[in-house]
RODO-2510 file (C-alpha; in nm, 4 decimals, decimal comma):
residues 271
     n   res          X          Y          Z
     1     m     8,8640     6,3217    13,2513
     2     r     8,8850     6,3782    12,8388
     3     q     8,5866     6,5239    12,6770
     4     l     8,4513     6,3991    12,3899
     5     l     8,5169     6,5660    12,0621
     6     l     8,1894     6,6024    11,8488
     7     d     8,1893     6,6594    11,4502
     8     l     7,9224     6,9245    11,4209
     9     f     7,8423     6,7995    11,0569
    10     g     7,8638     6,4196    11,1049
    11     a     7,6492     6,1463    11,2724
    12     a     7,6334     6,1445    11,6321
    13     p     7,7282     5,9146    11,8216
    14     a     7,4971     5,5795    11,9624
    15     g     7,2516     5,6740    12,2654
    16     l     7,3104     6,0469    12,1628
    17     a     7,0339     6,2056    12,0297
    18     r     7,1376     6,5186    11,8168
    19     d     6,8812     6,7760    11,9772
    20     k     7,0599     6,6785    12,3144
    21     a     7,4116     6,8570    12,1998
    22     p     7,5433     7,1893    12,4236
    23     t     7,4779     7,4981    12,3080
    24     p     7,8357     7,6243    12,2187
    25     a     7,9766     7,8991    12,4993
    26     f     8,2082     8,0190    12,1873
    27     a     8,0896     7,9881    11,8332
    28     h     8,3323     7,9864    11,5070
    29     p     8,0865     8,1206    11,2099
    30     r     8,2249     7,8548    11,0169
    31     a     8,2482     7,5799    11,3203
    32     n     8,2694     7,2107    11,1918
    33     r     8,4078     7,0525    11,4912
    34     a     8,2794     7,0612    11,8354
    35     i     8,4622     7,0017    12,1983
    36     v     8,4116     7,0641    12,5456
    37     l     8,6710     7,2132    12,8006
    38     e     8,6326     7,2580    13,1230
    39     g     8,2606     7,2286    13,1332
    40     t     8,2475     7,4717    12,8340
    41     p     8,1247     7,4069    12,5115
    42     i     8,2901     7,5381    12,1820
    43     a     8,2462     7,5154    11,8114
    44     y     8,5296     7,5668    11,5821
    45     a     8,6447     7,5931    11,2488
    46     f     8,9018     7,2809    11,1633
    47     r     9,1054     7,2346    10,9024
    48     r     9,3559     7,0492    10,7695
    49     g     9,6599     7,1026    10,5486
    50     r    10,0460     7,1045    10,3876
    51     r    10,1522     7,1793    10,7234
    52     r    10,4042     6,9784    10,9930
    53     t    10,2611     7,1047    11,2911
    54     i     9,8684     7,1584    11,5167
    55     g     9,8187     7,5214    11,4988
    56     l     9,5481     7,7132    11,7000
    57     a     9,4394     8,0570    11,6292
    58     v     9,2125     8,2882    11,8290
    59     d     9,0930     8,5879    11,6273
    60     a     8,7214     8,7988    11,6734
    61     a     8,5221     8,4552    11,4664
    62     g     8,6529     8,2293    11,7506
    63     l     8,8770     7,9403    11,7605
    64     t     9,0512     7,8152    11,4531
    65     v     9,2286     7,4483    11,4550
    66     s     9,5011     7,3459    11,2077
    67     a     9,6306     7,0090    11,1749
    68     p     9,8210     6,8334    10,9012
    69     r     9,6584     6,5757    10,6449
    70     w     9,7902     6,3172    10,8509
    71     t     9,7231     6,4227    11,2244
    72     p     9,4541     6,1902    11,4004
    73     l     9,1486     6,3899    11,5518
    74     a     9,3049     6,2375    11,8960
    75     e     9,5581     6,4229    11,8743
    76     v     9,3644     6,7413    11,7539
    77     e     9,1743     6,6691    12,0900
    78     a     9,4658     6,6221    12,3053
    79     m     9,6348     6,9167    12,1977
    80     l     9,3184     7,1120    12,2545
    81     h     9,2896     6,9923    12,5941
    82     e     9,6446     7,0850    12,6844
    83     r     9,5782     7,4645    12,5527
    84     t     9,2767     7,4734    12,7780
    85     r     9,3459     7,7488    12,9597
    86     w     9,5451     7,9548    12,6491
    87     v     9,2029     7,8398    12,4775
    88     l     8,9354     7,9235    12,6977
    89     r     9,1376     8,2686    12,7719
    90     h     9,1391     8,3969    12,4476
    91     l     8,8101     8,3240    12,3508
    92     r     8,6465     8,5093    12,6717
    93     a     8,8818     8,8154    12,6155
    94     g     8,7884     8,8231    12,2449
    95     d     8,4163     8,7641    12,3851
    96     t     8,4766     9,1054    12,6064
    97     e     8,5821     9,2902    12,3096
    98     r     8,3472     9,2450    12,0201
    99     a     8,0534     9,2771    12,3621
   100     r     8,2195     9,6134    12,3919
   101     a     8,2738     9,6850    12,0246
   102     l     7,8516     9,6042    11,9906
   103     s     7,8469     9,8464    12,3225
   104     e     7,9926    10,1456    12,1561
   105     r     7,8572    10,0774    11,8057
   106     i     7,6731    10,4055    11,7296
   107     a     7,2880    10,3656    11,6694
   108     w     7,2246    10,5928    11,3889
   109     g     6,8480    10,8284    11,4105
   110     d     6,7666    11,1183    11,5554
   111     g     6,9348    11,1647    11,9064
   112     a     7,2276    10,9841    11,7992
   113     q     7,5555    11,0624    11,9889
   114     v     7,9249    11,1104    11,8278
   115     p     8,2193    11,1941    11,9712
   116     y     8,3731    11,5150    11,8192
   117     l     8,6458    11,7006    11,9878
   118     g     8,6101    11,5175    12,3153
   119     q     8,2565    11,5888    12,3591
   120     a     7,9608    11,4021    12,2563
   121     l     7,7963    11,5639    11,9215
   122     t     7,4109    11,5064    11,9452
   123     l     7,2479    11,4718    11,5764
   124     k     6,9152    11,6242    11,5009
   125     v     6,7256    11,4771    11,2131
   126     e     6,4986    11,6613    11,0067
   127     r     6,2970    11,5176    10,7284
   128     a     6,2252    11,7302    10,4454
   129     q     6,2122    11,7385    10,0835
   130     g     6,5630    11,9207     9,9011
   131     r     6,9399    11,8839     9,9192
   132     r     7,0768    11,7236    10,2235
   133     s     7,2594    11,9322    10,4609
   134     a     7,4849    11,9363    10,7693
   135     t     7,4719    12,2402    10,9662
   136     a     7,6038    12,3218    11,3404
   137     i     7,3057    12,4812    11,5252
   138     g     7,4701    12,5248    11,8885
   139     d     7,4805    12,3397    12,2179
   140     g     7,1980    12,1576    12,3943
   141     p     7,2253    12,0434    12,7436
   142     d     7,4999    11,7623    12,6543
   143     g     7,7282    11,9591    12,3790
   144     p     7,7371    12,0758    12,0337
   145     i     7,4192    11,9575    11,7851
   146     l     7,4237    11,9016    11,4286
   147     q     7,1222    11,9623    11,2355
   148     l     7,1214    11,7134    10,9007
   149     r     6,8533    11,7200    10,6531
   150     l     6,7362    11,4384    10,4337
   151     p     6,4834    11,3225    10,1977
   152     e     6,1660    11,1648    10,4175
   153     h     6,2911    10,8109    10,2834
   154     a     6,6370    10,8066    10,3174
   155     p     6,8186    10,5471    10,4392
   156     t     7,0339    10,5140    10,7771
   157     e     7,3613    10,4776    10,5705
   158     q     7,2955    10,8345    10,4346
   159     l     7,2431    10,9743    10,7640
   160     r     7,5683    10,8001    10,8412
   161     e     7,7657    10,9465    10,5467
   162     l     7,6710    11,2749    10,5292
   163     t     7,7390    11,2795    10,9488
   164     e     8,0940    11,1985    10,8291
   165     a     8,1386    11,3949    10,5290
   166     w     8,0484    11,6873    10,8023
   167     l     8,3068    11,5615    11,0224
   168     v     8,5866    11,5244    10,7631
   169     r     8,4888    11,8614    10,6578
   170     q     8,5854    12,0229    11,0213
   171     g     8,8819    11,7855    11,0794
   172     r     9,0339    11,9423    10,7662
   173     a     8,9940    12,2652    10,8646
   174     l     9,1372    12,2017    11,2091
   175     f     9,4041    12,0056    11,1022
   176     a     9,5325    12,2673    10,8607
   177     q     9,5028    12,5164    11,1199
   178     r     9,7109    12,3251    11,3923
   179     l    10,0067    12,2492    11,1296
   180     d    10,0158    12,6313    11,0624
   181     h    10,0037    12,6801    11,4059
   182     f    10,2770    12,4432    11,5115
   183     a    10,4932    12,4670    11,2496
   184     p    10,6817    12,7732    11,2630
   185     q    10,7556    12,6735    11,6867
   186     l    10,9182    12,3827    11,5418
   187     g    11,1258    12,5466    11,2810
   188     v    10,9481    12,3589    10,9546
   189     r    10,7210    12,4327    10,6876
   190     w    10,4724    12,1790    10,5642
   191     q    10,3730    12,1303    10,2172
   192     r    10,0324    11,9604    10,1790
   193     l     9,7816    11,7805    10,4039
   194     s     9,5541    11,4348    10,3278
   195     l     9,3226    11,2539    10,5575
   196     s     9,3774    10,8767    10,5952
   197     s     9,1081    10,6224    10,7000
   198     a     9,3951    10,3880    10,8361
   199     r     9,2641    10,2124    11,1437
   200     t     9,6150    10,1669    11,2706
   201     r     9,7996    10,4677    11,2208
   202     w     9,6923    10,8426    11,2971
   203     g     9,9026    10,9947    11,1051
   204     s    10,2384    10,9819    10,8683
   205     a    10,4781    11,2339    10,6901
   206     s    10,7154    11,2277    10,4732
   207     a    11,0438    11,4118    10,3983
   208     s    10,8638    11,6092    10,0881
   209     g    10,6616    11,7826    10,3633
   210     a    10,3468    11,6073    10,2697
   211     i    10,1731    11,5426    10,5878
   212     a     9,8385    11,2965    10,6275
   213     l     9,6156    11,2684    10,9669
   214     n     9,3495    11,0329    10,9662
   215     w     8,9956    11,2081    10,9801
   216     r     8,9093    11,0442    11,2740
   217     l     9,1157    11,2411    11,5123
   218     i     8,8037    11,5165    11,4869
   219     h     8,6709    11,2385    11,7279
   220     l     8,9578    11,3695    12,0445
   221     e     8,9887    11,6245    12,2422
   222     q     9,2414    11,8846    12,0582
   223     a     9,5030    11,8095    12,3120
   224     l     9,5892    11,4645    12,1337
   225     i     9,4864    11,6266    11,7716
   226     d     9,7646    11,8677    11,8656
   227     y    10,0218    11,5726    11,9875
   228     v     9,9717    11,4201    11,6750
   229     a    10,0173    11,7269    11,4477
   230     v    10,3143    11,8287    11,6304
   231     h    10,4831    11,4357    11,6335
   232     e    10,4256    11,4309    11,2195
   233     l    10,6240    11,8094    11,1859
   234     a    10,8945    11,6532    11,3995
   235     h    10,9340    11,3975    11,1624
   236     l    10,9987    11,6695    10,9195
   237     h    11,3279    11,7167    11,1260
   238     e    11,4294    11,3346    11,1686
   239     m    11,2211    11,0415    11,0062
   240     n    11,2917    10,8718    11,2705
   241     h    11,1717    10,8208    11,6650
   242     s    11,5394    10,8943    11,7860
   243     a    11,5998    11,0634    12,0686
   244     r    11,6878    11,3701    11,8696
   245     f    11,3053    11,3310    11,7229
   246     w    11,1537    11,3263    12,0663
   247     a    11,3453    11,6102    12,1795
   248     h    11,1499    11,8248    11,8925
   249     v    10,8624    11,7022    12,0083
   250     q    10,8853    11,7715    12,3693
   251     g    11,0457    12,1646    12,2825
   252     v    10,6757    12,2284    12,1852
   253     l    10,4907    12,0046    12,3916
   254     p    10,6933    11,9675    12,7789
   255     d    10,4047    11,7021    12,8403
   256     y    10,3815    11,5130    12,5516
   257     v    10,4389    11,1734    12,7366
   258     e    10,1311    11,1999    12,9044
   259     r     9,9309    11,3116    12,6117
   260     r    10,0820    10,9889    12,3984
   261     r     9,9722    10,8252    12,6602
   262     a     9,6368    10,9065    12,6676
   263     l     9,6213    10,8739    12,3054
   264     r     9,7200    10,5095    12,3307
   265     q     9,3926    10,4751    12,5956
   266     v     9,1334    10,6021    12,3078
   267     r     8,8572    10,3922    12,2144
   268     l     8,6689    10,4676    11,8991
   269     p     8,2834    10,3879    11,8538
   270     s     8,2428    10,1370    11,5686
   271     w     8,1078    10,3308    11,2101
***
């Protein structure tokens, strides 16, 4: 049975009090219309434009529906009902992903934990006058401890920045050491190392010998860092992913397939 399409910012239908409208299970932050699909109230962003067909898109914000300027709302509603399973499946998947991301968000403060070389790095925060500093002070019951000194009223953002700066320094030193370790085994020479903050790429290499590695690799165990280092060094032989390229990688890391698979499963905390 077709459900009623409600305009969030329009007048409520006769006999329907506005405070009786169902609370959306999924609500786009820029929602201007709502619909109920299989008993699930959804508030979505609706827009018209110079297009020929109705388009549905689900992202981290929620559901967006785009339609040609001349398309009747009844036709938009019919499309949503036809694609009910698709819409709900993608909204639920996105909802699960957002909940997971929130659960992985670092709660910055004394005792917070940040992944470091595959372990939990515990932050020990001390409030004191003087310069900010970050110093590794050995291991605790859960792993290594990083002591951070900050002024009494320093904002949380400074704690995050100080921790990141320490991790970046550790990463630069370790990555250079691993590149030096593997380059002779591959018979190549790298020229320059830079660190990136890319969200979708672990590393890159150029024919000139310049290598870029994502500083967030420092969160991972060394076996995965080594895989990325060897991968980029192998590109100094082959600037592609041909069989010859993978032969170079395998010659140094016979288990590279397992390491590559593990790297694809990595989930980093949200900063």
